[in-house]
DRENTORNU-326677 format. One record per residue (C-alpha): x, y, z; residue number from 1. Coordinates in Angstrom, 3 decimals. Example, Ala and Ser with C-alpha at 12.3 -4.5 7.8 and 13.67 -1.06 7.14 Angstrom:
DRENTORNU-326677
<atom u="12.300" v="-4.500" w="7.800" k="1"/>
<atom u="13.670" v="-1.060" w="7.140" k="2"/>
end
This chain:
DRENTORNU-326677
<atom u="-0.016" v="-0.017" w="-0.020" k="1"/>
<atom u="1.582" v="3.328" w="-0.843" k="2"/>
<atom u="1.166" v="6.282" w="1.423" k="3"/>
<atom u="-1.095" v="8.173" w="0.316" k="4"/>
<atom u="-3.725" v="5.096" w="0.478" k="5"/>
<atom u="-2.285" v="4.230" w="4.399" k="6"/>
<atom u="-2.985" v="7.424" w="4.851" k="7"/>
<atom u="-6.391" v="7.813" w="3.354" k="8"/>
<atom u="-7.353" v="4.640" w="4.685" k="9"/>
<atom u="-6.482" v="5.744" w="8.203" k="10"/>
<atom u="-8.284" v="9.090" w="8.063" k="11"/>
<atom u="-11.785" v="9.771" w="7.191" k="12"/>
<atom u="-13.299" v="13.208" w="7.272" k="13"/>
<atom u="-16.175" v="15.042" w="8.305" k="14"/>
<atom u="-17.343" v="14.432" w="4.016" k="15"/>
<atom u="-16.958" v="10.916" w="4.343" k="16"/>
<atom u="-18.917" v="9.760" w="7.609" k="17"/>
<atom u="-21.463" v="12.519" w="6.431" k="18"/>
<atom u="-21.747" v="10.514" w="2.787" k="19"/>
<atom u="-22.234" v="7.574" w="3.956" k="20"/>
<atom u="-25.424" v="8.506" w="6.211" k="21"/>
<atom u="-28.752" v="6.752" w="5.269" k="22"/>
<atom u="-31.770" v="9.324" w="5.981" k="23"/>
<atom u="-34.887" v="8.829" w="6.192" k="24"/>
<atom u="-37.699" v="9.934" w="3.944" k="25"/>
<atom u="-39.442" v="13.002" w="4.027" k="26"/>
<atom u="-43.444" v="12.328" w="5.121" k="27"/>
<atom u="-45.358" v="11.904" w="1.769" k="28"/>
<atom u="-47.274" v="14.262" w="0.401" k="29"/>
<atom u="-50.769" v="15.365" w="1.926" k="30"/>
<atom u="-50.016" v="12.790" w="4.497" k="31"/>
<atom u="-49.380" v="15.393" w="7.790" k="32"/>
<atom u="-51.352" v="17.947" w="9.075" k="33"/>
<atom u="-50.871" v="21.624" w="7.457" k="34"/>
<atom u="-49.135" v="23.666" w="9.189" k="35"/>
<atom u="-51.596" v="26.442" w="8.783" k="36"/>
<atom u="-54.667" v="25.597" w="9.325" k="37"/>
<atom u="-57.605" v="28.152" w="10.072" k="38"/>
<atom u="-59.975" v="26.124" w="11.419" k="39"/>
<atom u="-57.265" v="25.642" w="14.322" k="40"/>
<atom u="-57.503" v="28.789" w="15.714" k="41"/>
<atom u="-53.494" v="28.170" w="17.449" k="42"/>
<atom u="-52.356" v="27.165" w="13.766" k="43"/>
<atom u="-53.004" v="31.035" w="12.944" k="44"/>
<atom u="-50.733" v="32.265" w="15.711" k="45"/>
<atom u="-47.902" v="29.247" w="15.755" k="46"/>
<atom u="-47.552" v="28.761" w="12.264" k="47"/>
<atom u="-44.250" v="29.787" w="9.724" k="48"/>
<atom u="-44.837" v="32.078" w="8.246" k="49"/>
<atom u="-41.993" v="32.102" w="5.930" k="50"/>
<atom u="-40.189" v="29.072" w="3.193" k="51"/>
<atom u="-38.923" v="26.488" w="5.159" k="52"/>
<atom u="-35.490" v="25.321" w="5.089" k="53"/>
<atom u="-33.671" v="22.198" w="4.269" k="54"/>
<atom u="-31.668" v="20.463" w="6.690" k="55"/>
<atom u="-29.785" v="16.916" w="5.192" k="56"/>
<atom u="-30.274" v="14.067" w="7.632" k="57"/>
<atom u="-26.434" v="13.718" w="9.477" k="58"/>
<atom u="-25.679" v="10.886" w="12.230" k="59"/>
<atom u="-27.214" v="13.957" w="14.647" k="60"/>
<atom u="-30.351" v="13.016" w="13.214" k="61"/>
<atom u="-30.294" v="9.040" w="11.670" k="62"/>
<atom u="-29.377" v="8.489" w="16.257" k="63"/>
<atom u="-31.290" v="9.544" w="19.531" k="64"/>
<atom u="-30.889" v="7.743" w="22.919" k="65"/>
<atom u="-31.406" v="4.339" w="23.943" k="66"/>
<atom u="-33.530" v="3.603" w="26.884" k="67"/>
<atom u="-33.449" v="0.214" w="28.391" k="68"/>
<atom u="-35.823" v="-1.941" w="31.343" k="69"/>
<atom u="-33.941" v="-0.444" w="33.873" k="70"/>
<atom u="-35.159" v="2.842" w="33.224" k="71"/>
<atom u="-38.970" v="1.924" w="31.899" k="72"/>
<atom u="-40.954" v="-0.782" w="34.396" k="73"/>
<atom u="-43.677" v="-3.431" w="33.125" k="74"/>
<atom u="-45.743" v="-1.614" w="35.504" k="75"/>
<atom u="-45.479" v="1.565" w="33.391" k="76"/>
<atom u="-47.939" v="0.673" w="30.631" k="77"/>
<atom u="-50.244" v="-0.270" w="33.638" k="78"/>
<atom u="-52.912" v="3.158" w="33.708" k="79"/>
<atom u="-55.336" v="1.034" w="36.309" k="80"/>
<atom u="-52.815" v="-0.421" w="38.867" k="81"/>
<atom u="-51.071" v="3.453" w="39.477" k="82"/>
<atom u="-52.575" v="4.967" w="42.617" k="83"/>
<atom u="-53.711" v="2.093" w="45.602" k="84"/>
<atom u="-57.147" v="2.429" w="43.722" k="85"/>
<atom u="-59.387" v="1.692" w="41.119" k="86"/>
<atom u="-59.744" v="4.358" w="39.100" k="87"/>
<atom u="-63.513" v="4.839" w="37.530" k="88"/>
<atom u="-64.453" v="4.586" w="33.917" k="89"/>
<atom u="-63.872" v="1.248" w="31.112" k="90"/>
<atom u="-60.944" v="-0.521" w="31.403" k="91"/>
<atom u="-59.589" v="-0.656" w="28.287" k="92"/>
<atom u="-56.150" v="-2.642" w="26.493" k="93"/>
<atom u="-54.211" v="-0.502" w="23.437" k="94"/>
<atom u="-51.662" v="-2.595" w="21.658" k="95"/>
<atom u="-50.250" v="-2.013" w="18.449" k="96"/>
<atom u="-46.936" v="-2.766" w="16.305" k="97"/>
<atom u="-44.177" v="0.363" w="16.016" k="98"/>
<atom u="-42.713" v="-0.013" w="12.627" k="99"/>
<atom u="-40.888" v="1.899" w="9.936" k="100"/>
<atom u="-41.930" v="2.425" w="6.234" k="101"/>
<atom u="-40.432" v="-0.598" w="5.422" k="102"/>
<atom u="-42.427" v="-3.037" w="7.760" k="103"/>
<atom u="-39.576" v="-3.377" w="9.726" k="104"/>
<atom u="-40.075" v="-3.925" w="13.651" k="105"/>
<atom u="-38.993" v="-0.480" w="15.876" k="106"/>
<atom u="-37.267" v="-2.894" w="18.538" k="107"/>
<atom u="-37.368" v="-1.539" w="22.204" k="108"/>
<atom u="-38.554" v="2.423" w="21.256" k="109"/>
<atom u="-39.977" v="4.400" w="24.094" k="110"/>
<atom u="-43.868" v="5.004" w="23.863" k="111"/>
<atom u="-45.332" v="7.615" w="25.798" k="112"/>
<atom u="-48.696" v="8.155" w="26.781" k="113"/>
<atom u="-51.123" v="10.328" w="27.648" k="114"/>
<atom u="-54.505" v="11.423" w="28.614" k="115"/>
<atom u="-57.565" v="12.804" w="30.052" k="116"/>
<atom u="-59.833" v="10.641" w="32.697" k="117"/>
<atom u="-63.447" v="9.048" w="31.984" k="118"/>
<atom u="-64.712" v="12.186" w="32.509" k="119"/>
<atom u="-62.693" v="14.311" w="29.998" k="120"/>
<atom u="-60.241" v="15.898" w="32.277" k="121"/>
<atom u="-56.768" v="16.099" w="32.510" k="122"/>
<atom u="-55.027" v="16.008" w="36.084" k="123"/>
<atom u="-52.640" v="19.780" w="34.814" k="124"/>
<atom u="-52.282" v="23.123" w="35.780" k="125"/>
<atom u="-53.981" v="24.915" w="33.228" k="126"/>
<atom u="-56.936" v="22.068" w="32.756" k="127"/>
<atom u="-60.308" v="24.299" w="34.266" k="128"/>
<atom u="-62.808" v="22.018" w="32.164" k="129"/>
<atom u="-66.210" v="21.960" w="34.794" k="130"/>
<atom u="-65.076" v="17.882" w="35.131" k="131"/>
<atom u="-64.260" v="16.144" w="38.212" k="132"/>
<atom u="-60.252" v="14.408" w="39.123" k="133"/>
<atom u="-60.167" v="10.987" w="39.631" k="134"/>
<atom u="-57.634" v="10.754" w="43.015" k="135"/>
<atom u="-56.956" v="6.940" w="41.438" k="136"/>
<atom u="-55.828" v="8.175" w="38.049" k="137"/>
<atom u="-52.920" v="10.197" w="36.615" k="138"/>
<atom u="-53.357" v="9.616" w="33.155" k="139"/>
<atom u="-49.659" v="8.822" w="32.142" k="140"/>
<atom u="-47.876" v="5.941" w="31.299" k="141"/>
<atom u="-44.565" v="4.329" w="28.886" k="142"/>
<atom u="-43.549" v="1.131" w="27.635" k="143"/>
<atom u="-40.626" v="-0.097" w="25.464" k="144"/>
<atom u="-41.487" v="-1.892" w="21.990" k="145"/>
<atom u="-40.276" v="-5.812" w="22.677" k="146"/>
<atom u="-38.535" v="-7.194" w="19.881" k="147"/>
<atom u="-41.044" v="-7.370" w="17.051" k="148"/>
<atom u="-42.286" v="-3.700" w="17.723" k="149"/>
<atom u="-45.206" v="-4.796" w="19.855" k="150"/>
<atom u="-46.132" v="-2.838" w="22.895" k="151"/>
<atom u="-49.426" v="-3.019" w="25.724" k="152"/>
<atom u="-51.575" v="0.154" w="27.669" k="153"/>
<atom u="-54.073" v="-0.840" w="30.299" k="154"/>
<atom u="-55.832" v="2.356" w="30.644" k="155"/>
<atom u="-59.514" v="3.701" w="31.101" k="156"/>
<atom u="-61.411" v="4.803" w="27.636" k="157"/>
<atom u="-60.511" v="9.154" w="28.319" k="158"/>
<atom u="-64.040" v="11.041" w="27.685" k="159"/>
<atom u="-64.574" v="13.949" w="25.470" k="160"/>
<atom u="-63.967" v="18.117" w="26.192" k="161"/>
<atom u="-64.419" v="21.008" w="25.493" k="162"/>
<atom u="-61.843" v="23.175" w="24.038" k="163"/>
<atom u="-62.981" v="26.876" w="23.247" k="164"/>
<atom u="-61.676" v="26.794" w="19.533" k="165"/>
<atom u="-64.869" v="27.614" w="17.838" k="166"/>
<atom u="-68.437" v="27.640" w="19.435" k="167"/>
<atom u="-69.279" v="24.197" w="20.798" k="168"/>
<atom u="-66.274" v="22.944" w="20.166" k="169"/>
<atom u="-65.473" v="19.310" w="21.552" k="170"/>
<atom u="-62.352" v="17.187" w="21.640" k="171"/>
<atom u="-63.055" v="13.807" w="20.391" k="172"/>
<atom u="-62.230" v="11.090" w="23.090" k="173"/>
<atom u="-58.364" v="10.541" w="21.878" k="174"/>
<atom u="-55.005" v="9.318" w="23.740" k="175"/>
<atom u="-51.677" v="10.761" w="23.286" k="176"/>
<atom u="-48.851" v="9.043" w="22.194" k="177"/>
<atom u="-44.940" v="10.215" w="22.083" k="178"/>
<atom u="-42.912" v="7.803" w="19.821" k="179"/>
<atom u="-38.745" v="7.866" w="19.564" k="180"/>
<atom u="-38.048" v="5.687" w="17.602" k="181"/>
<atom u="-33.852" v="4.555" w="16.748" k="182"/>
<atom u="-32.801" v="7.812" w="15.380" k="183"/>
<atom u="-34.238" v="11.523" w="16.420" k="184"/>
<atom u="-35.354" v="12.123" w="12.634" k="185"/>
<atom u="-38.398" v="8.925" w="13.659" k="186"/>
<atom u="-39.536" v="11.596" w="16.307" k="187"/>
<atom u="-43.277" v="10.437" w="16.354" k="188"/>
<atom u="-46.341" v="12.639" w="18.287" k="189"/>
<atom u="-49.306" v="11.910" w="17.582" k="190"/>
<atom u="-53.340" v="11.085" w="18.334" k="191"/>
<atom u="-55.781" v="7.983" w="18.060" k="192"/>
<atom u="-59.776" v="8.752" w="17.993" k="193"/>
<atom u="-61.730" v="5.360" w="19.107" k="194"/>
<atom u="-63.921" v="3.903" w="16.207" k="195"/>
<atom u="-67.886" v="5.359" w="15.656" k="196"/>
<atom u="-66.919" v="8.068" w="17.566" k="197"/>
<atom u="-69.948" v="10.888" w="16.287" k="198"/>
<atom u="-67.116" v="13.749" w="16.813" k="199"/>
<atom u="-63.760" v="13.070" w="15.044" k="200"/>
<atom u="-65.602" v="15.004" w="11.939" k="201"/>
<atom u="-66.203" v="18.364" w="13.828" k="202"/>
<atom u="-62.456" v="18.145" w="15.364" k="203"/>
<atom u="-60.048" v="20.347" w="13.154" k="204"/>
<atom u="-57.503" v="18.534" w="14.664" k="205"/>
<atom u="-58.305" v="16.261" w="12.459" k="206"/>
<atom u="-59.339" v="16.814" w="9.655" k="207"/>
<atom u="-56.283" v="19.576" w="9.452" k="208"/>
<atom u="-54.472" v="15.822" w="7.877" k="209"/>
<atom u="-54.905" v="16.702" w="4.197" k="210"/>
<atom u="-54.929" v="13.240" w="3.003" k="211"/>
<atom u="-58.328" v="10.778" w="3.994" k="212"/>
<atom u="-56.475" v="7.583" w="4.353" k="213"/>
<atom u="-53.568" v="9.489" w="6.874" k="214"/>
<atom u="-56.330" v="10.176" w="8.658" k="215"/>
<atom u="-58.044" v="6.868" w="8.589" k="216"/>
<atom u="-54.544" v="5.627" w="10.426" k="217"/>
<atom u="-55.257" v="7.607" w="13.612" k="218"/>
<atom u="-59.096" v="5.664" w="14.308" k="219"/>
<atom u="-58.307" v="2.931" w="15.947" k="220"/>
<atom u="-59.360" v="-0.355" w="15.800" k="221"/>
<atom u="-61.748" v="-2.778" w="17.504" k="222"/>
<atom u="-59.778" v="-5.506" w="18.684" k="223"/>
<atom u="-61.950" v="-8.754" w="19.522" k="224"/>
<atom u="-59.263" v="-10.820" w="20.111" k="225"/>
<atom u="-57.667" v="-8.549" w="22.115" k="226"/>
<atom u="-60.399" v="-8.574" w="24.485" k="227"/>
<atom u="-60.326" v="-10.052" w="27.866" k="228"/>
<atom u="-63.739" v="-12.011" w="28.953" k="229"/>
<atom u="-64.810" v="-9.896" w="32.164" k="230"/>
<atom u="-62.492" v="-7.489" w="32.186" k="231"/>
<atom u="-61.753" v="-4.886" w="29.316" k="232"/>
<atom u="-62.322" v="-4.298" w="25.865" k="233"/>
<atom u="-59.381" v="-4.327" w="23.829" k="234"/>
<atom u="-58.302" v="-1.496" w="20.802" k="235"/>
<atom u="-55.520" v="-2.083" w="18.358" k="236"/>
<atom u="-53.231" v="1.275" w="17.374" k="237"/>
<atom u="-51.124" v="-0.095" w="14.757" k="238"/>
<atom u="-47.832" v="3.399" w="14.087" k="239"/>
<atom u="-45.850" v="3.711" w="11.281" k="240"/>
<atom u="-42.066" v="5.845" w="11.963" k="241"/>
<atom u="-40.593" v="7.119" w="8.919" k="242"/>
<atom u="-38.621" v="4.596" w="6.657" k="243"/>
<atom u="-34.896" v="4.551" w="6.142" k="244"/>
<atom u="-33.952" v="6.315" w="2.398" k="245"/>
<atom u="-31.316" v="4.145" w="1.197" k="246"/>
<atom u="-29.797" v="1.102" w="1.348" k="247"/>
<atom u="-25.984" v="1.880" w="3.968" k="248"/>
<atom u="-23.046" v="1.984" w="0.954" k="249"/>
<atom u="-19.058" v="1.805" w="1.888" k="250"/>
<atom u="-17.465" v="5.278" w="1.184" k="251"/>
<atom u="-15.314" v="5.518" w="-2.386" k="252"/>
<atom u="-12.207" v="4.872" w="-0.330" k="253"/>
<atom u="-12.354" v="1.900" w="1.312" k="254"/>
end
């Protein structure tokens, strides 16, 4: 090996590393909420007024925090067992798989869930909805996906609540999800709705997603197989994160 070849083999430049990074696919057209959707009033104030700046994905975006079972306990996924008594309301089981766009399971990913109680009220200082709090329900849980990307929560079905976005505005029953994939660019915050809820069609947050197929993916499915007799009915909600844009390739200098 020549001195030049040996030098090039031993010294990997910043450009080499960035050039080999396989980024994540950008969201498909009209599958994400509009930044500015006037029927959802708060977007009027927070939507960007200038063109967005395109940023390439580097190692900072395709890598992320790693969570272990020492950080997340099995009981964290059961929101009905966090206090000394039973919470009020209808027990439900929510489960599904976390996949990327290539149908590959996302393993050991952190999924966080938060929600209102059965009366439609959050345990939060700014929630002044005239509905009772439940001393046995906090409304927050978390879980790690298993080797097949599966997750499972036991909780209480949340109630609808008013939110003053417009005249007679009510949010449908929903669960909030925060998902950490294997990279920061996979981070997803979304909501899950329940099938057959008549309030869904009136909800500006739901309707802010232009594509109808994408909207329908926000609605869970009744899961008869997951239902536990005499205990809780079940709903299934599969979540899909961004997939990798290309296969990792070796550097031209290797």
